[in-house]
Structures are given as structure tokens and as C-alpha cells.
C-alpha angles and dihedrals in degrees: 000000000000117000120234133193120264113251108198094186092061090045091055092045092051093048093051094047089048089052091052090050092050091050092055094040089055089049092049091048092051096244093123142347117259118185115231094240095060092085094064099062093035094052097037093046091047093049091049089050091048090051092051092048091049091049093050091046091052092049092049092049093049091049093050092045093051090053093055098063106100131145094210118095111243127222091269093054117085114228 
């Protein structure tokens, strides 16, 4: 199986949308009462949070990648 990079923004978005689904599934099953307007702040807040997490993750990855470009061989590189 090929490895892929972790994308925390997508993880947060998926978790929030799963939470919204669980809220409405519990309401449909009769476990609790969820007002119809709850989905708007939950989903919009979660997507804004996911966007912020994705932005921060991208900035961190760019900063780390720019620090790795050196012409000097490191101790692990054979000369």
C-alpha cells in the first residue's frame, strides 16, 4: 500500500461532517431532539476550522521544505 501524507484539514472537515450526521441520525432515531438550524453553525464553523488548519499545515510544510534545500552533503550522505 502506498503511503500518503496526512492532511489535518481534511481530517477536521470529515470529523465535523460526521458529527453533523450523528446529530441528525440521533434525532431521526428518536434518541434526542436536534433543531434544524444546528447544522448551519456546526458545518460552517467546522469548515472554517478545517480551512484554518489546512492553511497552517501548508505554511508549516512550506517552511520546512525551504529549510531542507542545501548543496552541502550531510553526515548521512556519502561523499
